[in-house]
C-alpha positions in Angstrom: 57.4 -11.8 32.2 57.0 -14.7 29.6 53.5 -15.7 32.1 52.1 -12.1 31.2 53.1 -11.7 27.4 50.0 -13.0 25.8 47.1 -12.0 28.6 49.0 -7.9 28.0 48.4 -8.7 24.0 44.5 -10.0 24.5 43.6 -7.0 26.8 45.2 -4.9 23.9 43.2 -6.6 21.5 40.2 -5.8 23.4 40.8 -2.2 23.9 41.4 -1.8 20.1 38.1 -3.5 19.2 36.3 -1.7 22.0 37.7 1.8 20.3 36.9 1.0 17.0 33.2 0.3 17.4 33.1 4.0 19.4 34.4 5.0 16.0 31.9 3.6 14.1 28.8 4.1 16.4 29.6 7.2 18.8 30.7 9.9 16.2 29.2 12.5 18.2 31.1 13.7 21.0 27.9 15.2 22.7 26.4 12.3 23.0 23.1 13.3 20.6 21.5 9.8 20.1 19.6 9.0 16.8 15.8 8.0 17.9 13.0 7.8 15.2 9.3 8.7 15.5 6.9 6.7 13.8 3.6 9.0 12.0 2.0 6.7 10.0 1.6 3.2 9.3 -0.9 1.5 7.6 -0.5 -1.7 5.6 -2.0 -5.3 4.6 -1.9 -8.8 6.5 -0.6 -11.5 4.8 -4.2 -12.7 5.2 -5.6 -9.7 3.1 -8.7 -9.7 5.0 -7.3 -8.3 8.2 -5.5 -4.4 7.7 -2.7 -3.2 10.2 -3.7 0.0 11.6 -2.0 2.8 14.1 -1.4 -0.4 16.9 1.5 -1.4 14.6 3.1 1.9 15.9 4.4 -0.2 18.6 5.3 -3.8 17.2 6.7 -5.0 14.6 10.0 -3.9 13.0 11.3 -1.9 10.3 14.5 -1.8 8.4 16.5 1.6 7.7 19.8 3.2 6.1 21.1 6.8 6.6 22.9 8.2 4.0 25.1 11.5 4.2 24.6 15.0 2.7 24.1 14.9 -0.8 26.3 11.5 -1.4 24.8 7.7 -1.9 27.7 6.7 1.0 25.8 5.3 4.1 26.2 6.3 7.8 23.9 3.5 9.0 23.9 0.4 6.7 20.9 -1.3 6.5 19.8 -1.4 10.1 16.7 -3.3 11.8 14.8 -1.2 14.3 12.4 -2.6 16.8 10.1 -1.0 19.6 12.0 -1.3 22.6 11.0 0.6 25.9 8.8 2.5 24.9 10.2 3.9 21.7 12.0 2.7 18.4 15.4 2.2 18.8 18.5 0.6 16.7 20.2 -2.5 17.4 23.2 -0.4 19.0 23.4 3.1 19.9 24.0 5.3 16.9 24.5 9.2 17.4 24.6 12.1 15.2 27.3 13.0 13.0 29.1 16.5 14.0 28.6 18.2 10.9 27.1 16.5 7.9 23.1 16.4 7.5 21.6 12.6 7.0 18.8 11.4 4.8 17.0 8.4 6.5 15.3 5.8 4.2 13.2 3.2 6.0 10.7 0.0 4.8 8.6 -2.6 6.1 8.9 -6.0 5.8 12.5 -5.8 6.4 13.1 -9.0 4.5 10.6 -8.1 1.3 9.5 -11.7 2.2 6.4 -12.1 0.3 5.9 -9.2 -1.6 6.5 -8.4 -5.2 8.9 -5.7 -4.1 13.1 -5.6 -4.5 15.3 -2.7 -4.2 16.0 -1.3 -7.6 20.3 -1.0 -8.9 21.0 1.8 -8.2 18.8 1.6 -5.1 19.4 5.1 -4.0 20.4 8.7 -5.0 20.1 12.2 -3.2 18.0 13.7 -5.9 15.8 11.0 -6.5 15.4 8.9 -3.2 15.0 5.4 -3.1 13.9 3.4 -6.3 12.2 0.0 -6.3 10.9 -2.8 -8.4 7.7 -5.1 -8.3 8.4 -8.7 -10.2 5.5 -10.9 -11.0 2.9 -9.1 -8.6 0.7 -12.0 -8.0 -3.2 -11.9 -10.2 -4.7 -15.0 -8.9 -6.4 -15.2 -5.5 -4.0 -18.0 -4.7 -1.2 -15.9 -5.5 -2.5 -12.8 -3.5 -3.6 -14.5 -0.1 0.1 -15.0 0.9 1.6 -11.5 -0.3 2.4 -8.8 2.1 2.2 -4.9 1.4 5.3 -3.0 1.3 5.6 0.3 2.7 8.4 2.8 3.1 9.4 6.1 4.4 11.8 9.0 3.1 13.1 11.7 5.3 15.6 13.9 3.9 18.1 16.9 5.4 18.4 16.0 9.0 21.0 16.7 12.0 21.3 16.3 15.8 18.9 19.8 16.1 16.5 19.1 13.4 14.3 16.3 15.3 15.1 17.4 18.7 14.0 14.8 21.4 11.4 13.3 19.7 12.9 11.4 17.2 13.4 11.6 13.1 9.6 11.1 11.8 9.1 8.5 9.8 5.9 8.7 7.3 5.1 5.2 6.0 3.8 5.4 2.2 2.3 2.8 0.6 3.8 1.3 -2.8 0.9 -0.3 -4.5 -3.2 0.2 -4.9 -5.7 -1.5 -3.4 -8.7 -3.2 -4.7 -12.2 -4.2 -3.1 -14.9 -5.8 -4.9 -18.7 -5.9 -3.9 -22.5 -6.5 -5.3 -25.4 -5.1 -4.3 -28.6 -7.0 -5.5 -32.1 -5.8 -6.5 -33.0 -8.6 -9.5 -33.0 -11.8 -8.9 -31.1 -14.4 -6.6 -27.8 -14.4 -8.3 -24.1 -16.4 -8.5 -21.1 -14.4 -9.3 -18.4 -16.9 -10.7 -15.4 -14.9 -11.6 -14.7 -10.8 -12.4 -11.4 -10.5 -14.8 -9.6 -6.9 -15.0 -8.1 -7.4 -18.7 -4.8 -6.4 -19.8 -2.7 -5.1 -17.1 0.8 -5.0 -16.0 2.2 -6.4 -12.8 6.0 -5.3 -13.2 7.3 -2.2 -13.2 10.1 0.5 -11.5 9.2 2.9 -9.4 11.5 5.7 -7.9 10.5 7.9 -5.0 10.8 11.4 -6.7 8.2 10.9 -9.0 6.2 8.2 -6.7 5.0 6.9 -10.5 5.1 3.4 -11.6 7.0 2.6 -15.2 5.4 -0.4 -15.8 7.8 -3.1 -17.4 6.6 -6.4 -19.5 3.6 -7.7 -21.1 0.2 -7.3 -20.0 -1.8 -10.0 -18.1 -5.4 -10.5 -16.1 -6.0 -10.1 -12.9 -8.3 -13.0 -12.3 -10.9 -13.0 -9.0 -12.8 -15.7 -7.7 -15.4 -14.5 -5.1 -14.2 -16.1 -1.9 -16.2 -18.3 -1.4 -18.5 -18.2 -4.2 -21.7 -18.0 -2.5 -25.1 -17.5 -3.7 -26.8 -13.8 -3.5 -30.2 -13.0 -2.7 -32.6 -10.1 -3.2 -31.6 -7.3 -0.7 -31.6 -4.0 -2.6 -29.9 -2.4 0.7 -27.2 -4.1 1.6 -23.9 -4.2 -0.4 -21.7 -7.4 0.2 -18.1 -8.1 0.0 -17.2 -10.6 -2.4 -13.5 -11.0 -2.2 -10.8 -9.9 0.1 -8.6 -7.0 -0.8 -6.0 -7.3 -3.7 -3.1 -5.4 -4.6 -2.7 -3.8 -7.8 0.3 -1.8 -9.7 -0.3 1.5 -10.4 -0.7 2.1 -13.8 -2.5 3.5 -16.7 -5.6 2.0 -17.6 -5.5 1.7 -21.5 -8.8 1.5 -23.8 -7.8 -2.1 -24.1 -8.2 -2.9 -20.2 -11.6 -3.6 -19.4 -13.6 -5.5 -16.8 -15.3 -8.8 -17.8 -18.0 -10.5 -15.6 -19.5 -14.0 -15.3 -22.0 -14.5 -13.3 -25.4 -17.0 -13.4 -28.6 -15.5 -12.3 -31.2 -18.2 -10.7 -34.6 -19.2 -12.4 -37.4 -17.1 -11.4 -38.8 -20.0 -9.4 -35.5 -20.8 -7.5 -35.5 -24.4 -9.4 -31.8 -23.9 -10.4 -29.6 -21.5 -12.3 -29.8 -19.7 -16.1 -26.7 -20.3 -18.1 -23.7 -18.4 -17.4 -23.7 -14.5 -18.4 -20.8 -12.4 -19.6 -20.5 -9.1 -19.2 -18.1 -6.6 -20.2 -17.4 -3.3 -19.0 -14.8 -0.6 -19.7 -13.0 0.8 -16.6 -14.3 4.5 -16.3 -11.0 5.4 -15.1 -8.1 5.9 -16.8 -5.5 5.8 -14.2 -4.9 3.9 -10.8 -2.7 5.6 -8.6 0.0 4.9 -5.8 -2.0 5.4 -2.2 -5.4 5.1 -3.4 -8.0 2.1 -2.5 -10.6 1.2 -5.1 -13.5 -0.1 -4.7 -15.7 -1.7 -7.6 -19.3 -2.6 -6.9 -21.6 -4.1 -9.1 -25.0 -3.1 -9.3 -27.3 -6.1 -10.1 -30.9 -4.4 -11.0 -33.1 -5.0 -13.8 -30.2 -3.6 -15.8 -26.6 -4.5 -14.7 -24.1 -1.7 -13.9 -20.6 -1.3 -12.6 -20.1 1.2 -9.5 -16.6 2.6 -8.2 -15.9 3.6 -4.9 -12.4 4.7 -3.3 -12.8 4.9 0.8 -9.6 4.9 3.0 -7.5 2.0 3.3 -8.3 1.9 7.0 -12.0 0.9 7.3 -11.7 -2.6 7.0 -12.7 -3.3 3.9 -16.3 -2.4 5.3 -18.2 0.6 3.0 -20.3 2.9 3.9 -23.7 3.1 2.6 -23.9 4.2 -0.8 -27.7 5.2 -2.2 -26.9 4.6 -6.0 -30.1 6.3 -7.7 -28.6 7.1 -11.5 -29.1 6.2 -15.1 -25.4 5.6 -15.6 -23.4 2.5 -16.2 -20.5 3.8 -13.7 -20.1 6.0 -10.4 -16.9 6.9 -8.9 -15.8 8.2 -5.7 -12.0 8.5 -5.2 -10.9 9.6 -1.4 -7.7 9.6 -0.2 -6.3 6.6 1.3 -5.8 7.4 4.9 -8.6 9.7 5.7 -10.4 9.0 9.1 -12.8 6.5 7.9 -15.8 8.7 7.3 -16.9 8.9 3.6 -18.0 12.1 2.4 -21.4 12.5 1.5 -22.8 9.8 -1.1 -26.2 10.4 -3.0 -26.0 10.9 -6.4 -28.6 11.5 -9.1 -27.5 12.3 -12.7 -27.3 11.4 -16.1 -24.3 10.8 -16.9 -21.8 8.1 -18.9 -19.9 8.4 -15.5 -18.8 10.5 -12.6 -15.6 11.3 -10.9 -14.6 12.7 -7.6 -10.8 13.0 -6.8 -9.4 14.2 -3.7 -5.7 14.0 -2.7 -4.1 11.9 -0.4 -3.8 14.5 3.1 -7.9 15.2 2.0 -8.8 18.5 3.2 -12.3 18.3 2.7 -12.0 20.1 -0.9 -12.2 18.2 -4.2 -8.6 18.7 -6.4 -10.9 17.2 -9.6 -14.4 16.6 -10.4 -15.5 15.9 -13.2 -19.1 15.1 -13.9 -19.7 14.2 -17.6 
């Protein structure tokens, strides 16, 4: 008997451990396993030059929590979901509760590394969903080029019968706005040295229920240096990208927020550059919104003009051909971020201070807002 005492004790401990594990994970006696289906996932790579598209739906990972009913009690606590054997899986099997609904909150990247985003405190409530904080969003080329974009998803009121066999649908959303810069030159050879968006906020908090950032801290400048700085020849039909995409904090753009462009035209005989010019524009739109991608086009003709166009995130930063014919300083075309990459027809001829067209995120082909002032 003495020889069997310790082996029996060890066996009992192992059995107790297994029972405890089953109690934590296998809470549904009918064996309905929790699975996931990711329907939308577009975010920016760390290089700023390339974009993640729907191909990411079958690679990478995301973090997930599940909250019980209308409480902030976790049923699944901060687990990493990866794509394995043709589907998204938790690191261990988790089963649906017998009675309670669950609210799922997911985000990527899993460790918040190289983002300005972190969890707010408190992080979650049933009424408001998750809340996030943005701290010191980089405002220079060097800082932005190491930045990763943060996306998240919320799916409330799920139970073992709601998603069926396909899994819980997680539709990831952008938390920031995207900014791109372009130039078209029909005047003289020119060098763009710097473009500065003045008096912006780069700190704030956001709650899912409102999907609006409350800015905090002091204002600073977003300084964009064309990468690389290049001499732009005259070609009225060509629009050139002059910087990789930047991420900006969605915010109200106040009257103090101007756009400053520093450039040098070449002499007519190409023997050298003229002195640097500083040209200042008022931003014609008063709000940068979550999930919008804003492309500003500097149009250099006999008059210098600044146009703004917003295409979806997935066109890789390559704008559709836009024909400008206008006597105005600004043109703006705002489409939803995640449309199919085919731009609405854009060919304007008008005398106006600016034109603004805004479509919603779920672009249905009709304009929710159309200004022509």
